[in-house]
N, C-alpha and C positions, 0 to 999 in steps of 0.2 A: 504494500500500500504506500502510495506517495513516494515510490522509489526514485522516480525521475522528476516528478512534479513538485517536490517539496520546495525547491527554489522559487517556484511560481505560486505557492499556496496562497500567500496574502493577496496576490493579484486575482487569483481565481475566485476568491471570496471577498473581493473589495466591496461588494454590495452589502455585506454583513455589518450591522451597526453594533460593534462591541461595547460602546459606551452605553447604549440603551439596554443591551443584554445584561451588562454588569449591574445597572441600576435595578433591573427586575430581580436579579439574583440577590442583591442586597435586601430587597423588600421581603423575599422569602426568608432570608436569614433573620431579619428583624422580627418577623412574625413568630418564629419558633425558638429564638435564642436571645436571651436578655443581654449578654455581654460577650460576644465572640471576639477572640483575639487572634487566633491562628487559623490559617486556611491552606489546604493542599488541593491543587487542581491536578487531577489525574487525566492524562490525555491533553496536556497543555499546549501541544503544537508549537507554534511560533511565538507564544507568549503574549498575545494581544489581550486576552482576559487578565493575565497577571499584571500587565501594564496598568490596567484600570483598578484592579482589586488591591494592589499594593498600597494604594492611597488610604485604605481603610483597615487592612489586616496585615499581619506578618505572614507573608505568603511563601509557598514553595510549589514547585511544579515537577511533574513526572511525565515522561513520554518514552515511547519505544523507538522513535525516529531520531537518529543522531543529527541529521541535517536540520531538522526543525528545531532541535534544542540549540544548535549552534546559532541559528537566527534568533531564538529567544534570548540567548546569552548576550547578544548585542543589544537587544531591546531592553532587557531588564538585568543589567550586569550585576546588581547586588542581590538578586533573588537566587536562593539555592535551587538547583535543577538536578533531577535524577534521571538517568537513563535506565529504564526497566520496563518490563511488561506489567500491565495493570492486573493481569491474572494472578500473579503470585509474588509481588514485590514485598520487601520487608525493610522499613526505614528505621525501626527501633524507637519510634516516637508516635504520639497521637496528636490529633488536631481538633480544634473546636468545630471546624467544618471540613468535610471532604467532599469535593464536587467533581463530577465527571460530566462535561457539558458537550453541546453541539453533536449529540448522537455518537460520541466516541465509543460508548459501550457496545455498539453494534459490531465493532471490529474484533471482539472476542469470538464472534461467529457462532459457536455452538452453545446449546443450553447448559451443558456440563461446565464449559468455561465461564458462562454467565454466572452460574451459582458460585463457582470458585472465586470469581472477581468480586462479587458482592461480599463474600466472606472476607476477602483481603481488604477491601475498602472499609468494611465495618470494623475490622480489627484496628484500623488506624484512627478511629473516631474516639475522641476523649469522652469521659462520662458527661452526660448532658449535652453532647454535641450532635451534629447533624450530618447525615449522608444524603447528598442531593445528586440525582441522576436525571439528565435530560435524555430521553430515549430516542431511538430511531422509530420507524413506523411499526405498528403492530401488523401481524400477518394479513388481516382482513383489510387494512388500509393501503397496502402496497399495490401500486398500479403495475400489473404485469404487461410487458410489451409496450410500455410507454416510451416514446422517443423524446429525449431531452437534448437541448443544445444551449450552450452558454457562450458568451463572447466577452472578451477583455479587449478594450480599445483605448490604450494609452499611447502617448506620442511615440515612445520607443519600444513598445511591447504590444503585440497583437496576438491573441490566443482565441482559437475556436476549439471547444471541447464538447464532445457529443457521445451519447451512449443510448442503448436500449435497455430498459429495465427487465431483467430476466429473473426467474425464480427457480432455485435448485433446492429441493426439500424446503427447509425454512430459512434459506439464505437468499438475500437479494444479491444477484450477480450483475455487476456493472463492468463491462469491458469498455473502458473509456478511451476514446481516440482523441489525441491532442495534436493540433497544428500550432506551433509556436513561432512567431516571427519577431526578430530583432533587427537592428540595422546591420548586424554582422551576418545573419543567416536565417533561413527558415528550416525548421526541423519538424519531424513527425514521429510520434511514438504512441504506444498504447500501455495501459495499466489495467490490471484486473483488481477490482475491489469487491470482496465478498463480505457482506454485512448481515449479521444475524437479525432476524425478525422475532422479537420477544413480545409476548402478550402481557396484558396487565396482570393476568393470573400468575405469570412467571415472576413478575416483580413482587406480587403479594406473597407468594410462596417463599421467595428468597429473603425478603426483608423479615418475614416471620421466623425463618430459620435462624437468623442472627439476632433475634430478640428485639427488633426495632418496630416501633409503631409507625405506620405508614400513612402519609397524606398524599393525595394525588390531585393535581390540577390538570384538566385535559387541554388547557391552552398553553400554559408554561411560558417560556421565554420567547421562543420563536415558533409557536403554534404546533409543536410536536408533543406537548405535554411536559410535565415535570413530576418527579417523585421525590418527596422529602421524608426521610426516615429519622426518627428519634428513638433512642434507647428506651424501652419500656421500663427498665429498672431505674434509669437515672433521668428520665425525660423531664420531670418536674412539670410546671404549668406551661400551657401554651401562652406565648406572649402576643399581644396585639389583638 
């Protein structure tokens, strides 16, 4: 995933308003936690959320993509960043908030890995803390055979990227075709993105397994919904 497109990731998603997304995330955090201090973003990519959130919390980031972390280190040089898989990482510390945003959870692909990932994320949540996951589409929401095209049109960078949404078992398969133009050259390449489709019942089961009380908002940050989990044992009162 993002083997060759990582250098262009920010351009590919230039339409995404990270400032607005971060403000919605803060609102969820305020609703369920009275005084959060530390936050770990899992699947932090190039650090655009961390750039926003470091204004309010002591933040750290984690991602499996080395190139994206290098970009993030330039963007937020004072933020600790970790190269690891979200499925089974161990940082030896816990955080008031652990967040996995922009559907990054889908890249664990399988239901087995999904449950392992939620276990891992929950293990890094401090007593009274929150686990926040922004999902990908549920199986019944996924548009099979939908043709998608996106265009980047900057003065010195032009990109057309296109794919057809396919379904393999419960995995969304996107064979993405990129044509990238710069003043130096025009190149073409493809990437396969396999993204797990997890149902609301999967989230309910997994959050229950780790002893977290679950709140679900079907709208969420960017209209894909949001799951907010608090420890049943240490959840305390709901704030707001």
